[in-house]
KEKE-3310 file (N, C-alpha, C; in steps of 0.2 Angstrom, whole numbers, plus 5000, padded with zeros to 4 digits):
npx = (5006:5007:5017:5021:5031:5040:5043:5050:5059:5061:5055:5058:5052:5044:5051:5050:5042:5044:5044:5033:5017:5013:5026:5032:5026:5028:5041:5043:5037:5044:5056:5052:5049:5064:5068:5063:5066:5071:5064:5051:5035:5018:5007:5008:4998:4989:4996:4989:4982:4986:4977:4984:4987:4980:4978:4983:4978:4984:4993:5011:5016:5031:5033:5038:5046:5040:5031:5019:5020:5020:5026:5023:5027:5042:5059:5073:5090:5099:5092:5084:5066:5052:5036:5021:5010:5002:5004:5001:4998:4989:4971:4959:4952:4960:4968:4960:4961:4973:4976:4967:4974:4986:4983:4978:4990:4997:4987:4987:4999:5009:5025:5036:5046:5064:5075:5090:5093:5088:5074:5060:5042:5033:5033:5027:5014:5000:4988:4974:4963:4946:4939:4926:4919:4922:4927:4941:4957:4967:4984:4995:5013:5023:5036:5036:5026:5024:5016:5004:4992:4989:4986:4974:4966:4963:4958:4942:4940:4946:4938:4926:4930:4934:4923:4925:4936:4936:4944:4956:4973:4988:5005:5018:5035:5050:5063:5080:5079:5076:5063:5047:5036:5033:5031:5021:5005:4991:4974:4964:4952:4936:4932:4941:4944:4944:4931:4931:4929:4932:4927:4914:4918:4920:4932:4945:4953:4966:4976:4989:4989:4994:4990:4984:4991:4985:4970:4963:4969:4973:4960:4958:4969:4964:4954:4957:4966:4955:4948:4957:4959:4945:4944:4951:4944:4946:4948:4953:4964:4979:4984:4996:5007:4996:4992:4977:4968:4965:4967:4963:4950:4944:4947:4939:4927:4910:4911:4924:4939:4950:4965:4973:4987:4997:5009:5005:4995:4986:4983:4976:4965:4958:4955:4948:4936:4932:4929:4918:4908:4907:4901:4908:4913:4921:4936:4950:4960:4976:4988:5003:5021:5023:5032:5036:5023:5019:5031:5029:5017:5008:4999:4993:4987:4976:4980:4992:4995:5005:5011:5023:5034:5045:5056:5054:5050:5060:5074:5070:5056:5054:5060:5052:5039:5042:5045:5033:5023:5011:4998:4995:5002:5002:5009:5010:5018:5028:5040:5048:5061:5066:5055:5057:5069:5064:5057:5065:5070:5060:5060:5051:5039:5028:5027:5011:5004:5007:5005:5006:5004:5002:5004:5012:5013:5024:5036:5048:5043:5032:5018:5015:5007:5008:5004:5007:5009:5011:5023)
npy = (5007:4989:4976:4960:4953:4962:4967:4956:4956:4948:4954:4968:4977:4987:5000:5012:5009:5011:5024:5037:5039:5053:5061:5053:5057:5071:5070:5067:5076:5086:5082:5082:5096:5100:5093:5101:5113:5129:5130:5139:5139:5140:5135:5125:5112:5103:5087:5071:5058:5041:5027:5017:5003:4989:4994:4989:4982:4972:4956:4950:4937:4927:4910:4897:4883:4867:4856:4850:4858:4872:4890:4906:4922:4931:4929:4931:4939:4931:4919:4913:4909:4918:4920:4929:4928:4935:4947:4965:4975:4969:4966:4960:4950:4943:4935:4921:4918:4915:4905:4894:4893:4888:4876:4871:4872:4860:4851:4852:4847:4857:4861:4871:4883:4882:4893:4892:4878:4879:4872:4866:4872:4883:4899:4912:4918:4929:4940:4950:4962:4968:4982:4987:4976:4965:4954:4943:4942:4930:4925:4913:4910:4902:4891:4883:4875:4864:4859:4864:4855:4849:4859:4864:4853:4852:4864:4865:4862:4872:4883:4881:4882:4896:4905:4919:4920:4925:4928:4920:4915:4910:4913:4911:4911:4908:4912:4911:4921:4938:4942:4945:4942:4933:4934:4926:4923:4914:4911:4904:4905:4910:4922:4937:4949:4961:4970:4988:5004:5019:5034:5034:5030:5019:5005:4994:4978:4969:4954:4956:4972:4985:4993:5005:5000:5006:5009:5018:5029:5031:5035:5047:5052:5053:5061:5072:5077:5077:5088:5098:5100:5102:5114:5122:5121:5114:5108:5098:5084:5075:5059:5053:5038:5030:5018:5010:5019:5028:5043:5051:5047:5051:5064:5066:5075:5074:5081:5085:5080:5066:5057:5044:5036:5022:5008:4995:4983:4976:4984:4994:4988:4988:5001:5006:4999:5004:5017:5014:5012:5023:5029:5039:5048:5056:5049:5041:5028:5022:5008:5010:5016:5029:5040:5039:5041:5054:5063:5061:5068:5081:5089:5100:5097:5106:5101:5091:5077:5068:5051:5044:5029:5025:5029:5043:5056:5060:5066:5067:5068:5079:5088:5088:5092:5105:5111:5110:5116:5115:5122:5119:5107:5091:5083:5068:5058:5044:5044:5057:5062:5060:5067:5080:5081:5082:5091:5103:5103:5110:5123:5133:5134:5135:5131:5128:5121:5109:5092:5080:5063:5049:5036:5025:5021:5019:5017:5027:5031:5040:5049:5060:5075:5087:5102:5112:5128:5136:5149)
npz = (5114:5121:5119:5118:5112:5109:5120:5123:5116:5106:5094:5085:5075:5077:5078:5088:5099:5111:5115:5118:5110:5106:5106:5096:5086:5085:5084:5069:5064:5067:5059:5046:5045:5045:5034:5025:5027:5022:5010:5007:5017:5016:5024:5037:5039:5053:5059:5055:5065:5070:5074:5089:5090:5080:5068:5055:5038:5033:5031:5031:5030:5034:5031:5041:5051:5053:5042:5049:5061:5058:5059:5057:5053:5055:5050:5058:5054:5058:5053:5063:5067:5071:5078:5073:5076:5086:5085:5088:5079:5070:5068:5076:5071:5063:5071:5071:5058:5056:5065:5059:5048:5049:5054:5040:5033:5036:5033:5020:5015:5012:5012:5023:5017:5019:5021:5021:5019:5006:5002:5002:5000:5003:5005:5010:5016:5012:5017:5017:5023:5019:5025:5023:5021:5030:5022:5015:5007:5002:4999:4993:4992:4984:4980:4970:4956:4960:4973:4970:4966:4977:4985:4979:4980:4995:4997:4998:5013:5019:5013:5021:5035:5034:5029:5025:5017:5003:4991:4984:4980:4972:4971:4962:4966:4961:4964:4974:4984:4995:4990:4989:4980:4966:4947:4942:4944:4951:4950:4962:4967:4959:4961:4962:4968:4980:4987:4993:5002:5003:5011:5005:4990:4981:4981:4974:4979:4971:4969:4965:4965:4972:4989:5001:5020:5029:5033:5040:5041:5029:5023:5027:5021:5007:5007:5012:5001:4991:4996:4996:4982:4976:4982:4972:4960:4947:4930:4923:4926:4930:4937:4942:4944:4950:4957:4963:4959:4970:4974:4962:4960:4971:4969:4957:4948:4940:4929:4926:4918:4920:4920:4923:4928:4929:4932:4935:4928:4936:4947:4938:4933:4944:4947:4934:4936:4949:4943:4935:4943:4949:4940:4932:4916:4909:4911:4910:4912:4913:4910:4911:4912:4923:4921:4908:4901:4905:4899:4887:4882:4875:4880:4894:4908:4922:4935:4940:4950:4959:4966:4969:4972:4985:4978:4974:4962:4953:4942:4929:4929:4936:4928:4917:4921:4926:4913:4906:4915:4923:4932:4945:4957:4965:4978:4984:4997:5002:5007:5013:5012:4999:4992:4997:4990:4976:4976:4978:4964:4958:4956:4952:4958:4974:4989:4994:5005:5018:5025:5037:5038:5049:5045:5048:5062:5077:5070:5060:5050:5038:5030:5017:5012:4999:4993:4978:4970:4954:4953)
capx = (5004:5010:5019:5026:5035:5045:5046:5055:5066:5062:5053:5059:5050:5042:5058:5049:5036:5046:5042:5025:5015:5013:5034:5034:5022:5032:5049:5041:5034:5052:5060:5047:5052:5070:5070:5060:5071:5075:5060:5044:5028:5014:5003:5008:4991:4990:4996:4985:4986:4983:4976:4992:4985:4976:4976:4983:4972:4988:4999:5014:5019:5035:5031:5044:5046:5038:5023:5016:5020:5021:5026:5019:5029:5048:5066:5079:5094:5101:5087:5079:5060:5048:5029:5020:5003:4999:5006:4995:4996:4984:4965:4957:4950:4966:4969:4956:4961:4981:4975:4966:4979:4993:4981:4977:4997:4997:4982:4988:5005:5014:5031:5038:5052:5069:5081:5096:5093:5083:5070:5052:5038:5027:5037:5024:5006:4998:4981:4972:4956:4941:4936:4920:4914:4926:4930:4948:4961:4974:4989:5000:5018:5026:5042:5036:5018:5024:5010:4998:4986:4987:4983:4966:4962:4962:4953:4936:4940:4948:4934:4921:4933:4935:4920:4926:4940:4933:4949:4962:4977:4995:5010:5025:5043:5055:5070:5081:5081:5072:5059:5041:5032:5035:5027:5015:4999:4986:4969:4961:4944:4932:4931:4948:4945:4939:4928:4933:4926:4935:4923:4909:4920:4922:4939:4946:4959:4966:4981:4995:4989:4996:4985:4987:4990:4983:4964:4960:4973:4972:4955:4959:4973:4962:4949:4961:4967:4947:4946:4962:4957:4940:4944:4955:4940:4950:4944:4957:4968:4983:4985:5001:5009:4989:4989:4969:4965:4961:4967:4960:4943:4941:4945:4937:4919:4908:4914:4932:4943:4954:4969:4977:4993:5001:5013:5002:4989:4981:4978:4973:4959:4954:4954:4942:4929:4928:4926:4913:4904:4906:4897:4912:4913:4928:4940:4954:4967:4980:4994:5010:5025:5020:5035:5037:5017:5019:5035:5027:5012:5010:4993:4994:4981:4976:4982:4997:4997:5011:5010:5027:5036:5050:5062:5053:5049:5067:5074:5068:5049:5054:5062:5048:5035:5044:5045:5026:5022:5004:4996:4994:5004:5000:5014:5008:5025:5030:5046:5050:5067:5066:5052:5061:5075:5061:5055:5072:5069:5055:5059:5045:5034:5028:5023:5006:5002:5010:5001:5010:4999:5005:5002:5016:5014:5030:5041:5051:5041:5025:5017:5015:5004:5011:5002:5011:5006:5015:5023)
capy = (5001:4985:4971:4954:4952:4968:4967:4949:4956:4944:4957:4976:4980:4994:5004:5018:5007:5013:5032:5039:5040:5060:5060:5049:5061:5077:5070:5064:5083:5089:5077:5085:5104:5099:5092:5106:5119:5134:5130:5142:5133:5145:5133:5119:5107:5099:5080:5066:5052:5034:5022:5014:4996:4984:4998:4987:4978:4967:4954:4948:4932:4921:4902:4893:4879:4861:4856:4849:4865:4879:4897:4912:4927:4933:4926:4935:4939:4923:4912:4911:4911:4922:4920:4934:4928:4938:4955:4971:4979:4966:4968:4955:4945:4940:4929:4914:4915:4912:4897:4889:4894:4882:4868:4870:4870:4854:4846:4850:4845:4862:4862:4878:4885:4883:4897:4890:4873:4880:4867:4866:4875:4888:4903:4917:4919:4935:4942:4955:4961:4973:4986:4987:4968:4960:4948:4942:4939:4925:4924:4908:4911:4897:4892:4880:4874:4856:4857:4867:4851:4846:4865:4865:4848:4855:4872:4865:4862:4879:4888:4878:4884:4902:4907:4924:4921:4927:4929:4916:4914:4906:4917:4907:4915:4903:4913:4910:4930:4940:4944:4943:4938:4933:4938:4922:4923:4908:4912:4898:4907:4915:4930:4940:4957:4963:4978:4992:5008:5024:5040:5033:5030:5010:5004:4986:4976:4963:4950:4961:4978:4988:4996:5006:4995:5008:5012:5024:5036:5032:5037:5053:5056:5054:5066:5079:5078:5079:5095:5104:5100:5105:5122:5125:5121:5113:5104:5093:5081:5068:5056:5049:5034:5030:5013:5008:5027:5032:5050:5052:5044:5056:5071:5069:5076:5072:5085:5083:5075:5064:5053:5040:5030:5016:5003:4989:4982:4974:4992:4998:4986:4990:5009:5006:4996:5010:5023:5013:5011:5030:5033:5044:5047:5058:5046:5037:5024:5016:5003:5014:5020:5037:5047:5040:5044:5061:5065:5060:5071:5088:5093:5102:5099:5111:5098:5086:5073:5062:5048:5040:5024:5028:5035:5049:5057:5060:5073:5068:5071:5085:5094:5089:5096:5113:5114:5109:5121:5115:5128:5114:5102:5090:5078:5063:5054:5039:5046:5064:5065:5060:5071:5087:5084:5082:5100:5108:5102:5112:5131:5138:5131:5138:5126:5132:5118:5102:5090:5074:5057:5045:5031:5019:5020:5016:5018:5034:5032:5044:5051:5067:5078:5094:5106:5117:5132:5139:5156)
capz = (5115:5125:5114:5122:5108:5109:5128:5126:5112:5099:5088:5085:5069:5078:5083:5091:5103:5118:5114:5119:5104:5105:5105:5090:5080:5087:5079:5063:5062:5066:5053:5041:5044:5044:5027:5020:5028:5015:5005:5011:5016:5017:5028:5039:5043:5058:5057:5055:5069:5068:5081:5090:5086:5076:5062:5048:5035:5029:5037:5027:5034:5032:5033:5043:5055:5050:5040:5056:5066:5055:5060:5054:5057:5051:5051:5061:5051:5058:5051:5069:5068:5075:5076:5075:5076:5089:5084:5091:5075:5067:5070:5081:5067:5059:5075:5071:5053:5057:5068:5054:5040:5051:5051:5034:5028:5038:5029:5011:5016:5012:5017:5023:5013:5022:5018:5021:5014:4999:5002:5004:4994:5005:5006:5012:5015:5013:5021:5017:5024:5018:5031:5022:5021:5032:5016:5015:5001:5003:4994:4994:4990:4982:4976:4961:4956:4963:4977:4968:4965:4983:4989:4976:4984:5001:4998:5002:5020:5019:5014:5026:5041:5034:5023:5024:5012:4996:4986:4985:4974:4973:4966:4960:4966:4962:4964:4981:4987:4999:4986:4993:4976:4958:4942:4939:4951:4949:4954:4965:4967:4954:4963:4961:4969:4985:4987:4999:5002:5008:5010:5000:4984:4980:4978:4974:4979:4968:4972:4963:4966:4980:4993:5008:5024:5036:5030:5043:5039:5019:5020:5028:5016:5001:5009:5011:4994:4988:4999:4992:4974:4977:4982:4966:4955:4940:4925:4921:4931:4928:4943:4940:4949:4953:4959:4961:4958:4976:4973:4958:4960:4977:4967:4951:4947:4934:4923:4926:4912:4924:4917:4929:4925:4934:4928:4937:4925:4942:4949:4933:4933:4949:4946:4930:4939:4952:4939:4932:4948:4951:4935:4930:4909:4907:4916:4907:4917:4909:4913:4907:4915:4922:4918:4901:4899:4906:4896:4880:4880:4874:4883:4899:4913:4926:4940:4939:4955:4959:4973:4968:4976:4989:4976:4971:4954:4949:4938:4922:4928:4939:4922:4911:4925:4926:4906:4905:4919:4925:4937:4952:4958:4973:4978:4989:4997:5008:5009:5013:5010:4991:4991:4998:4984:4971:4978:4975:4957:4955:4959:4950:4962:4979:4992:4998:5012:5019:5031:5039:5040:5052:5041:5051:5070:5081:5066:5058:5043:5038:5023:5018:5006:4998:4987:4976:4964:4951:4955)
cpx = (5009:5012:5022:5031:5041:5047:5050:5062:5066:5059:5054:5056:5047:5047:5057:5043:5038:5045:5036:5023:5015:5021:5035:5030:5026:5037:5048:5039:5040:5056:5058:5049:5060:5071:5067:5062:5074:5070:5052:5039:5023:5010:5006:5001:4994:4992:4990:4987:4982:4980:4984:4991:4980:4973:4978:4979:4977:4992:5003:5018:5025:5033:5036:5041:5044:5031:5018:5014:5023:5021:5025:5022:5034:5053:5070:5084:5098:5098:5082:5073:5057:5040:5025:5012:4998:5000:5000:4994:4991:4976:4965:4954:4954:4968:4966:4958:4969:4980:4972:4971:4985:4990:4981:4986:4997:4993:4984:4995:5009:5019:5034:5045:5058:5074:5087:5098:5091:5080:5064:5049:5035:5033:5034:5016:5005:4992:4981:4965:4951:4939:4930:4916:4917:4928:4936:4951:4967:4978:4994:5006:5022:5031:5040:5028:5017:5017:5004:4991:4984:4984:4975:4962:4960:4957:4946:4935:4941:4941:4927:4924:4933:4932:4922:4932:4938:4937:4956:4967:4984:5000:5016:5032:5047:5062:5073:5084:5075:5067:5052:5037:5035:5030:5021:5010:4994:4980:4966:4953:4941:4934:4938:4950:4941:4938:4929:4929:4930:4931:4919:4912:4923:4930:4942:4952:4962:4974:4989:4994:4991:4990:4988:4986:4986:4977:4962:4963:4974:4965:4955:4963:4970:4956:4951:4964:4960:4945:4950:4961:4950:4940:4949:4950:4944:4946:4947:4962:4974:4985:4991:5005:5000:4988:4980:4966:4963:4961:4963:4952:4941:4941:4941:4929:4918:4909:4921:4934:4950:4958:4973:4982:4997:5002:5009:4996:4984:4978:4975:4966:4954:4951:4947:4937:4927:4924:4919:4908:4903:4901:4902:4914:4917:4934:4943:4960:4970:4986:5001:5013:5023:5025:5037:5030:5017:5025:5032:5021:5012:5003:4996:4988:4981:4981:4987:4997:5001:5009:5016:5030:5042:5056:5060:5050:5054:5067:5072:5060:5050:5056:5057:5041:5036:5043:5037:5022:5014:5004:4997:4999:5002:5004:5011:5016:5025:5036:5049:5056:5070:5060:5056:5066:5072:5059:5059:5072:5065:5054:5053:5039:5033:5023:5018:5004:5005:5007:5005:5004:5003:5003:5005:5018:5021:5036:5042:5048:5034:5025:5015:5012:5006:5008:5005:5008:5012:5017:5022)
cpy = (4995:4979:4966:4953:4957:4966:4961:4951:4952:4947:4965:4978:4986:4997:5008:5016:5011:5021:5032:5042:5049:5062:5058:5055:5069:5077:5068:5072:5087:5088:5082:5092:5103:5098:5096:5112:5122:5133:5133:5138:5139:5142:5126:5116:5103:5091:5076:5061:5045:5030:5018:5006:4994:4990:4995:4982:4973:4963:4950:4942:4927:4916:4899:4887:4871:4861:4854:4854:4869:4886:4901:4918:4931:4930:4932:4934:4931:4917:4910:4915:4915:4922:4926:4935:4933:4945:4959:4973:4976:4967:4960:4949:4941:4933:4922:4912:4911:4906:4892:4887:4887:4875:4866:4869:4863:4848:4844:4849:4851:4864:4868:4877:4885:4887:4894:4884:4874:4874:4868:4871:4882:4893:4910:4915:4928:4937:4947:4956:4967:4976:4986:4982:4964:4953:4950:4939:4935:4924:4918:4909:4906:4895:4889:4879:4865:4856:4860:4861:4849:4853:4866:4860:4850:4861:4871:4866:4869:4884:4886:4882:4893:4906:4915:4926:4920:4926:4924:4915:4911:4911:4912:4912:4911:4904:4914:4917:4932:4944:4941:4940:4937:4936:4932:4921:4920:4910:4906:4898:4911:4921:4932:4947:4958:4969:4982:4998:5014:5032:5040:5032:5022:5011:4996:4984:4969:4959:4954:4968:4980:4993:4997:5001:4998:5012:5017:5030:5037:5036:5045:5057:5057:5059:5072:5082:5080:5086:5099:5104:5103:5113:5125:5126:5121:5109:5099:5091:5076:5065:5050:5043:5030:5025:5010:5013:5030:5039:5053:5052:5048:5064:5072:5071:5074:5075:5087:5078:5072:5058:5049:5036:5028:5010:4996:4988:4980:4980:4994:4994:4988:4997:5008:5004:5000:5017:5021:5013:5018:5033:5039:5044:5050:5056:5040:5034:5020:5014:5005:5015:5027:5042:5046:5041:5052:5065:5065:5064:5078:5092:5095:5103:5103:5110:5091:5082:5068:5058:5041:5035:5029:5032:5040:5048:5058:5065:5074:5070:5078:5090:5095:5094:5103:5114:5114:5114:5120:5120:5124:5110:5098:5084:5074:5059:5049:5042:5053:5067:5064:5065:5080:5087:5085:5089:5104:5108:5105:5120:5136:5136:5134:5132:5130:5127:5111:5100:5083:5068:5052:5038:5023:5020:5016:5015:5026:5036:5034:5045:5056:5071:5085:5097:5112:5120:5135:5147:5161)
cpz = (5118:5118:5117:5118:5107:5116:5128:5120:5106:5093:5088:5078:5071:5083:5088:5097:5109:5120:5114:5111:5102:5104:5098:5084:5080:5082:5073:5060:5061:5060:5046:5039:5042:5036:5022:5022:5022:5010:5010:5010:5020:5024:5029:5042:5048:5057:5059:5059:5066:5074:5081:5089:5083:5070:5056:5045:5031:5034:5030:5029:5030:5035:5033:5048:5052:5046:5045:5061:5063:5058:5056:5056:5052:5052:5053:5054:5051:5056:5056:5067:5072:5074:5078:5075:5081:5091:5086:5087:5070:5070:5074:5077:5064:5064:5073:5064:5053:5059:5063:5048:5044:5051:5045:5030:5031:5034:5021:5011:5011:5014:5017:5020:5018:5017:5017:5017:5007:4997:5005:4999:4996:5008:5011:5013:5017:5013:5019:5019:5021:5024:5030:5023:5027:5028:5018:5009:5006:4999:4996:4990:4989:4979:4968:4961:4957:4968:4974:4968:4973:4988:4985:4981:4990:5002:5001:5008:5022:5020:5018:5032:5040:5028:5021:5018:5004:4989:4989:4978:4976:4969:4967:4961:4968:4963:4974:4983:4990:4995:4988:4987:4968:4953:4942:4946:4947:4953:4956:4968:4962:4955:4965:4964:4976:4987:4994:4998:5007:5006:5005:4992:4985:4977:4978:4976:4976:4970:4971:4962:4973:4983:4999:5014:5031:5035:5032:5041:5033:5018:5021:5023:5009:5002:5009:5004:4990:4990:4995:4985:4973:4977:4976:4961:4948:4937:4923:4924:4929:4935:4941:4947:4954:4957:4958:4960:4964:4976:4967:4957:4966:4974:4961:4951:4940:4927:4922:4921:4918:4919:4923:4926:4931:4930:4929:4932:4931:4944:4945:4932:4938:4950:4940:4932:4945:4949:4935:4938:4950:4946:4931:4921:4907:4911:4911:4913:4912:4911:4908:4914:4916:4920:4911:4897:4899:4901:4889:4878:4880:4878:4890:4904:4919:4932:4938:4947:4955:4966:4970:4974:4980:4984:4975:4963:4950:4945:4932:4922:4930:4934:4918:4914:4924:4920:4904:4909:4921:4931:4944:4951:4965:4974:4985:4991:5003:5010:5008:5010:5003:4989:4991:4992:4978:4970:4975:4968:4954:4958:4957:4953:4969:4983:4997:5005:5010:5025:5031:5040:5043:5049:5045:5058:5072:5075:5063:5051:5043:5032:5024:5011:5004:4993:4986:4971:4961:4953:4949)
residu = (MET:HIS:CYS:ALA:LEU:TYR:THR:ALA:GLY:THR:CYS:ARG:SER:CYS:GLN:TRP:LEU:ASP:LYS:PRO:TYR:SER:HIS:GLN:LEU:ALA:ASP:LYS:GLN:GLN:ASN:LEU:GLY:GLN:LEU:LEU:ASN:GLY:LEU:PRO:VAL:ARG:GLU:TRP:CYS:GLU:PRO:VAL:THR:SER:ALA:GLU:SER:ALA:PHE:ARG:ASN:LYS:ALA:LYS:MET:VAL:VAL:SER:GLY:SER:VAL:GLU:ARG:PRO:LEU:LEU:GLY:MET:LEU:HIS:ARG:ASP:GLY:THR:PRO:VAL:ASP:LEU:CYS:ASP:CYS:PRO:LEU:TYR:PRO:ALA:SER:PHE:SER:ALA:VAL:PHE:THR:ARG:LEU:LYS:SER:PHE:ILE:ALA:ARG:ALA:GLY:LEU:THR:PRO:TYR:HIS:VAL:ALA:ARG:LYS:ARG:GLY:GLU:LEU:LYS:PHE:LEU:LEU:LEU:SER:GLU:SER:GLN:LYS:THR:GLY:ASP:MET:MET:LEU:ARG:PHE:VAL:LEU:ARG:SER:GLU:THR:LYS:LEU:ALA:GLN:LEU:ARG:ALA:ALA:LEU:PRO:TRP:LEU:HIS:GLN:GLN:LEU:PRO:GLN:LEU:LYS:VAL:ILE:SER:ALA:ASN:ILE:GLN:PRO:VAL:HIS:MET:ALA:ILE:LEU:GLU:GLY:ASP:LEU:GLU:ILE:PRO:LEU:THR:ALA:GLN:GLN:ALA:LEU:GLU:GLU:GLU:PHE:ASN:HIS:VAL:PRO:LEU:PHE:ILE:ARG:PRO:GLN:SER:PHE:PHE:GLN:THR:ASN:PRO:GLN:VAL:ALA:ALA:ALA:LEU:TYR:ALA:THR:ALA:ARG:GLU:TRP:VAL:THR:ASP:LEU:ASN:ILE:SER:SER:MET:TRP:ASP:LEU:PHE:CYS:GLY:VAL:GLY:GLY:PHE:GLY:LEU:HIS:CYS:ALA:THR:PRO:GLU:MET:LYS:LEU:THR:GLY:ILE:GLU:ILE:SER:ALA:GLU:ALA:ILE:ALA:CYS:ALA:ARG:GLU:SER:ALA:ILE:ARG:LEU:GLY:LEU:LYS:HIS:VAL:GLU:PHE:GLN:ALA:LEU:ASP:SER:THR:GLY:PHE:ALA:THR:GLY:LYS:GLY:GLU:VAL:PRO:ASP:LEU:VAL:LEU:VAL:ASN:PRO:PRO:ARG:ARG:GLY:ILE:GLY:ASN:GLU:LEU:CYS:ASP:TYR:LEU:SER:ARG:MET:ALA:PRO:GLN:THR:LEU:LEU:TYR:SER:SER:CYS:ASN:ALA:GLN:THR:MET:ALA:LYS:ASP:LEU:LEU:LEU:LEU:PRO:ASP:TYR:GLN:ILE:GLU:ARG:VAL:GLN:LEU:PHE:ASP:MET:PHE:PRO:HIS:THR:ALA:HIS:TYR:GLU:VAL:LEU:THR:LEU:LEU:SER:ARG:ARG)
# end
């Protein structure tokens, strides 16, 4: 992939861009093998590749510059801004949206936040796109509610210019720290969820719910989980750290009892809507802490699926799963290093299958799916 920003040295977020894609994939597979060295693996599946460009469905843009000439992109550590509107990781549809948003910032008088001076209002723009419909969600991250009335007043022009913006909200992040968003989300449109679809499973994206940024590879990840679970012929399943329910909803059958747990109430609202669309009757999604839920239950499902954040599932949950002893575990990880540490804490389980999913091309990061059975 060619990137003028990388060539010029102004953006090096894609640290591996100089490395041919086949070499990137080989290095990631080697890294995974080294992390699991000493843990017997019965089957290594072929890695799932990604498109090398235009694969992202989301942009997180720092807003800098002036209200008349805003820049959308990132800040170097020394505060130097870089405009990333031409980043080749974004689909072609994003370019026109960025152009209109720059005009809108000036029209609405949304002063970009200046980090060094601790002045201004508009900190970030967060843009997401549905691959199913082409509809978009836009979030304005503001320092306060000071400019909210001006923002609302200018919205009719924005809707006229960009009718694909179906979901718009304002997030209030008052802290002078590198925190992307705050707790308060203010809806600016009646619609507050984008509909997406992977493998004929309806999924929903709400402003404060996590959603995978590489839909092509995410769809393959969910489809693989469904294939592996289908082969097991299970009747009950827990989906811990379930997010919007992608894994559980792919794996569930009309007869299966599925329990999905996620700390984010926004994500749980999405998962429940998907379950209703699918007509699943034996499904329960709850907004709870996954470790707290699991360690407080006495029942033992046939399968426990975990999809934790980068920190992994940790000692407490590993210990409980060992004592609880479900027949099968399915571990989806965005950090193979913490996953490997967790697997060492599960000595009663044999690794049946491992597969790498290249969710993040041109970086050292990747997703991995691991199927474990009780010895």
